[in-house]
N, C-alpha and C positions, 0 to 999 in steps of 0.2 A: 433549575427553572427553565434554562434555555433548551435543554433536551426535551422536557415536557412540552414546551411550546412547539418545537419541531414535530413531535409525535402527534400533537393535536392538529397541527396544520395538515400533516399527512392523512390523518383519519378524516378530517373535514373534506379534503379532496376526494377521498375514497367514497364517502357517502353522498357527496354532492355530484359525483361524476356523471350520473345519468342526466343531469340538468344541462350538460354541455351539448351544443348542437352537433350534428353529424359532421359538419364542415370543420373538423379539427383533426389533428394528427396526435395520436395517443402513444405515450411511452410509459411502460410499467417498470417500477423499481421496487423490489422488496428490500427494505433497509433496516438494520439493527439500530433502532432509536432508543431502546431500553435494553437492559441486560448487560452482559459483560463487554459487548462491543459498542456500547451506546455513544461514547465520546467520539471515536473515529467514524462511526456510522452516521451520526448526526452531522458531522462536518462533511462527510461524503455527500449527504443530501443537500447541504448548503451549496457545494460546488455545482451539483447538477442543476439546482434551482436557479442559481445565478446565471449559468450558461443559457438555460431555457428562456429566462426573462430577457436576456440580450437578444436572443433569436427572435422572440416575439416583438420586441421593440423595433426590430428591423424587418418586419413583414412576415415573420414566421417561416414555415417551410411550404413551398409550392403554393403560396398564397393563402395558407391556412394557419391558424393559431396552433401552437404546440402545447399540449396538456401533459404535464408530468404527474402521473398517477403513482404516488409513493405511499407505502404503508409499512407500519412497524412489524417486523418479524420477531421482535423480542430476543434477538440473537439465537433463535431456535431453528434448527435444521428442518424439522418437519413443517413448521409454519412457513418457512421460506419456500419450500417445495410447493406447498398447497397454494401459496400466493401467486407464484409464477404460473401454475396450472390455471388459476382463476383469470389472471391477466389475459391469457391466450384464449381460453375456452368460453369465458363469460364476458369479460370486458372487451374482448376483441381488439387488443392493443395492436398498433402497427409495428412498434419496435419495443425492445426492452433495454434497460441499462443494468449492468451487473451490480451485485451486492458487495459487502465488505467481508473479507476473510476467506482463507482457503477452506475452512470448515464448512461454510455455507455455500461456497462456490462449487465445490466438488459435486455434491448431489444435485444442485440446481442446474449445473451444466448438462447433466444427463437429460433432464426434462427439456431443456431448450434445444438440445441436439435432436431429440426425437421429433420436435415440431419444426426443425430447420429454421429457427430464429437465430439471427446474428447475436452473439453474446460478447459484447465488449466488456472486458474484465478490468476493474480498477485495482483491486487488491485481492489477489488469489494466486500466490506465487508457487505453490507446491507443484513439483514436476509431474506428479501423478495426474493432475488435472489435464495435462496436455499430451498424455501418452496413451490415449484410448481411441485414437483414430478419428476424433471429431474434427470437422472442417469449419465449424462456425465460431471458433474461439479466437479472440484478439486481445492480447494482454497489453495493458497500457502502463507497464512499469518497465523494469529492466530484466535481469536474469532470473531464472527460477530460484527458489529459496535454497535448494540443495547446493547451488553454486555460490551463495553469498559468502561462505567462509573464506574463499580465496581472496576476496577483496577486504574482508574484515581483518585479515592478517597482513595483507600487502601494504596497507597504509602505515602500519608500524614498521614493517621492514624497509619501506622506501623513504619514510619521512622522519622516523625517530633516530636519534644519535646511537652510536655503537653501545654506549653505556646504558641506554634506555631500552635496548632490545630484550624482551622478556624470554626467559628460558622455560618458565612454567605457566600453565594455563588452567584456570577453573572455568568449567562450562556448566551453566545452569539455565534451565528453561522450563516453560510451561508445557504440560502435556496437551499440546495443541497441534493441530494439523500443520500449521505453518512453522511454528517453532521447532517441532520434531523434524521437519524437513531440513531446516538449516543445520540442525545437529547431525543429521545423517551425513551431510557433506563434510562437516568438520571431523567427525569420528570415523568416516570411511565405511559406512554401513551399506547394505544392499537395499535398494529402493524397490518396493513391490506394490502392485496394484491391490487395493483392498478387495477382498472377496475371491478373486481368481488366483492371487498369489503370483501373477506374472511378473517376472523380473523387468523392471524399468531401466535401472542402471546400477552398476556396482561402483560405489564411490571410493573403494579401497585405493590407497592406504588411508586417505583422509587428509584434509588440509592441515591439521595440526601436526601430523607426522611429517608431511611434505615440507613444512616450515621449519622442521628441526626442533620443535618445542615438545615439552613433556606435559601430558595431561595429568594433573595431580588431584583433580576433583571433578566429579560429574554428578549432577543431581537434577531430577525432574520433579517439579511440583504439580499437584493436581490442577486440572483445567479450571475448576471453579471452587471457591470457598477456602482457598489456602490462606492461612494467617500467621504461620510460624516463621516469619521472616528473620527474626533475630537468631533462631537456631540455625537457619540456612546460612546467614551471614557469618556466624561464628565458625561454622564448618569450613566456609571458604577461607576465613582468616587462618584457621589451624592448618590449612593446606599450604599456606605460604605462597599462594599463587601470585605471580608478578603481573599477570594479565587476567582480567575477569571479563568473560563474554556472557551477556545475559540476553536470552531470546524470550520475548513475552508476547502475549496476545493483546495487551491493552496498555495504555499509558499509565494507568493506576498501578499496574504491576511494576513498571519501571520506576515509579516514585517509591513504592514500598521497598524494593530491593536496594535502591540507592540510599534511602534513609537508614535501612538496617546496616549496611556497610559502614555508613558514617557513624552510627551509634556504637558499633563494636570497634571502630577505629581501624578498619582494615584499609590500608593505603597501597593499592596496587600501582604499578607504573602506568597501567592503562586500564580504563574501564570502557567497554564497548557494548552498546545496547541496540536493539532493533526497534524499540519504541522510545519516544522522548523528544520528538521535534515539536510537540504540541505546547501551546501556552500553558496548559494545565501542569505540564512537567516542571516548567520554570516556576509557576505559582506554588507548587508543592515542595520545591527544594530551595528556591532562592539562590543564594551565592554558592550553595553546595553543588550546583550544576557545573561549576567551573572545570573545564578540561575533559568532561565526559563526551565521548564520541558516539554518534548515532548514524546508523545506516539509513539513508534517505533516498527519496525519489525526486525531490525538488528543492530548489533554493531560490530565494527572491532575487539574487544577483545574476542568475543564469541568463545569458544573452540570447535565449531561444526565440525564434520567430514563428508566428502562426497567424491563422485567420479565424474569423467567426462571423457567420451571417454575411459572407462576402466582403467583410471589412478586415483591416489589419487588427490582430489581437496578439501582440507579442507578449512575452512574459512581463516586461516592464509595464505594458498597458494594463495587464491583468492586475498587477500589484497596485498600481496607482488607482485603478477603479475600485478595487476592494477596499483600499485604505480610505478613499473618499467616502465610501458607503458606511464603513464600520469603525473608522478611526484607529485602525491597527493593521499590522501585516497579516496576511492570511497564513494559516497552517498548511502544511503539505497535504493533509487529508482533503482540504478544499481544492487545492490545485490539481490533485490527481484526477478527480472526477470532472473538473472543469475541462481538463485536457482531453479526457475521453469523449466528452460531449462535443468538443471541437472536432475530433476525428469523425464522429458520426455526422455532424453537420456538414463537413466537407464531402462525405460520401453521398449524402442526400442531395446536395447541390450539384455534385458531379454527375450523378445518375438521373437526376430529376425524378426521383422516385423514393418511396419508402418500402419498396419490395425487398424482402430480406435476401432473396437469391441474388438480385442485381447488386445490392450493397455488399454482400459477401464476396461476390466475384470482383468487384471494384477494389475492395480492401486487399484481397489476395494478390492483385496485380500491382500493388505499390512496390517501389524500388528505391534504392539509395538516391537515384536521380529524380524520382517523382514520389516522395513520401507523403504521408499525412504530417502536417506541420502544426505543432502544438506548443503550449507553454512548458511542456516537459521535454521538448525537443522533437526530432524527426522520428517517425515510426514507419517501419515496414516489417513484415512478419514472415517466418518460415511456414511450412505447410501445417505445423501443429498449432500455430497461433502464438508462438513466442517471438518477441521482437529480435531483430538482427542488429548486431553492433550497437547495442544500447547499454551504456554503462550506468550503474547506480552512483550515487554521490555519498561521500562520507562528510559529515558536518560535525562541528565541535562547539560546545557551549563555551563562549569566551566573553566575559564581561556582560552577562545576561543577554547575549546575542548569539544566534547560530551563525557560525562562520564556515564557509565551504573550504575544505582542506585537501580533498582527494577525489578523483585522480587529477594530477596536475596538468594533463593534456586535454582536459575538457574545457575549462575556461580559467580565468585568473584565480588562483587559489591563495587563501590567506596562510600565514605561518601557522604551524601546529604547536600547541602547548604540549611539552613533553619534558618530564613525566607529568602525569596528572597531579595537581597540587594536593597536598595532604588535606584531609577534612578539617 
């Protein structure tokens, strides 16, 4: 019901957009509010809208109200491309916000580069997005997906006891742009640009080999419509893998894989997923979440400082405001886009403009001493649009709460449950 309501809101904004006066600043965002990315896509829209609402409550931008023109792309690539084309050529938006997923970001980034629009990216970590020479990209998370594997394995190496160090690994993932990118790094594959075949990076020998572990099972499931989770779980169990790494495109896939592993009673020492920070994951598994580790972009305890609309908006302020409005903690998918919006707000206020060239230039000149400051931490970027010195977070479900456990040099980390309790 909540997803349908957000989709209806976005469509209402779209069809009523012409009613707004010219004295507004318009932002276009093509969002997956239905389809396979509906859960994180809807939460991404929630973060954008919350941020824009706060901006308007504090006078808008340059004395004008900010209008977020968001529309459902149904998790479809071609639809998303056509919507960004429309935003620019028909709706004449001043700025755009990025969509969810590498699958949708890769093709839409080409369109926005053609028109020289700044593209702040909330969730599009595949390295191939950033290796085409575009100068308009700014990624608001951490490392590219291909590099995730190093940290996925490091948390176990650095925090688990000697007896809990896994010797064997099962790697399973969706046939998805993002998930395949993480697998490339873990397996040591060559990363090439689609179409041209240009080599982006050779990941050999791969993070699993570097960690001295043995890959005993590797499987990829179809991007959409997969349902044979029990067969997959039994195959993982038969491999005897002491560590299971699952890379998925949606929280629902994370629930299905975890349920299946519980059903067949496979108890690895460690279970690591790339989705599962959402409240839907806890609702779907209950106590069975205990000890599962998730690769994350945000945590509510992070002491990050930021601003919004010229006012202080630290991570603690964001958490308190969201909780007051909704009676619960925000998910990271809300926090990611809120942080992105903070960054663009700071650029607009600094340049006193919504001119894309000026904003692009300002963002490119950020440094460690003068970064964009957000609830996800400080951001400044290399020439390709990837953040510099930005670490991801590893969190773990403990007692129905997400606890931050790694890296220990980021902020105060909780103790790690190791090994994962038996189902």
